[in-house]
Structures are given as structure tokens and as C-alpha cells.
N, C-alpha and C positions, 0 to 999 in steps of 0.2 A: 301565225300567232292569233290573228283575228278569228280565224275559223275554229281554232282550238277552244277559245273562250265561248264562241257561239255554240259549238257542239256540247261544251260542258253545261251551258245554261238551258239546253233543250230539255223540257219536262220539269223545269224548276220554276218556282213561283216568281221570283224577281222582286224588284223594288216597288213599293206601294206607299200610300200616305202614312200608314202606321210606321213603316220602316224609316221613312224620312223624318217623321216626328221623333222617333226614338234616337236617331242619329243627331238631330238638332238639339234635343234635350241633353245628350251626352256632351256635345260641344259647349253648350251653355254651362253645364255643370263643371266642365274643365276650366272654363274662364272664371267662374265663381271660385273654384278651388285655388286658382292662382293667388287670389287675395285672402281667402278665408283659411286655407290650409287645414281643411277638415278631412281626415283619413277616410271617413265613410263615403264621401263623395267620390273618391278614387274607385271604390268598389261598385258604387252606383254607375259610374261611367263605364267601367268594364262590363258590368251586367247588361247595360243598355246596348252596348256595341255587340256583345256576344249574342244576345237575343235577336237583335236586328239582322245580323248576318245569318243566324240560324233560319230566320224567316225568309231571307232573300234566297238562300240555297235549298230551301225545303222543297221536297217533291210532293208533299201533301197540299196540293193547290186548293182544294175545296175548303179545308180547315183554315188556311191562311186567308182565303177570301172572306170567310165568315168572321174571322178576327178583325179584318180591315173594315168590314161593314159595321160591326159593333162600334169600332173606333170612330167611324165617320158619323154614325148616329149621335154620338156624344160630341164630336168636334164641330159639325156643321152649324148647329145653333150658336155656338160661341163665335165661329168665324163670321156668321151672318150679322151678329150683333156688332162685332168689331168693324165690319165693312160699312154697316149703317151709320155708326158713329163717325167713321172716317169720312164718309160722303157728306154728312151733315156739317162737319167742320170745314170741308172744302167749299160748300155752298153757303156758308154762314155770312159771307160778305154780300151776297146778292139776294138771298132769300131768307125768310123767317119761317119757322116751322111751328105749327099749331097741332094740338091733339084734340080730336072731337070729344066733347064731354059725354056724348051718348054711347059711342061704340069704340072709342079709343084709336080710331084711324089717324095716322099722321098725315097732315096736309101741308104742302109747301106753297108759300105765297111770296111773290116778289116784294122786296123791300121798297120803301118810299111811297106807298099807296095811301098812307094815313090810316084813319080808322075806317074799317070796312066790315061788311057783313060777309061771312064765310059760310058756304054751304058744303057740307060733307058729301063727297061723291059716293060714299058707301051707304049711308043711312038717310041722307037728305036733311039731317039736322042743321038748323041755321043758328049761328052764334056770331058774336062780334069779336074783332081783334084789331090790334094796332100794329101796323107793319113798320 
């Protein structure tokens, strides 16, 4: 059985970030539809699942790769911003964050140092801040 599936998938694109995102979106739409009871969401879920499986079983690997790259160009900045915010929240108990007034660089300073002069590592601008 395992070899049958492996032989079937030979030459096919398989699962990528876009397929995972579409399947996740369809699950979220299903959960929302449990409470909202909107008929359009049923069609949206069905379409996402259908397109996702079409992409997974597709033999046009180059085209699916290009679609995934376009999706990642759109998704990676969003994910980076989310990760940055998540890390700031994690470190907010021990560090304070400042933004350089000259270049906009984010600078992390340990809390409890009082009023200090901060030097931007990127542009060497000096400014004061309270930690």
C-alpha cells in the first residue's frame, strides 16, 4: 500500500506552503460556518479543498512552484511582522525597545538601567531613553 501511494505521487508536485494555507483557510471557514451558517462559506471551503488537492496532485511542477513563490512573496513579510511582534511581547518583561529617530532601526535595551544614552548600531545616531 505504501509503495502504491509512493508510485502514484512520483512526478507530482506534492504539498507546499500554498496548499497548506488553503487547507488551513478551509478549516477556519468551516469552523466559522458552524456558528455563522452562511451558505457561501460552504462553497468557499469546497473550492479551497478542491484547488488545494488539484495543486498537490498536479504534474505541472514548474507552474505550481511559481504559484507557491508568488504566495511566499506575499506571505513572508506578514509572517515576519507577526514573528517580530511575538518576540517583542516575549521579551517585554526583560527589555525595552527603542526606535532610532534617524534611521528607524529597532534597538533592544535591558530594563532597569534608568535614563541612558543610546547609540544606534546602524547609523551611530545618539539619543536618550528611559528603560
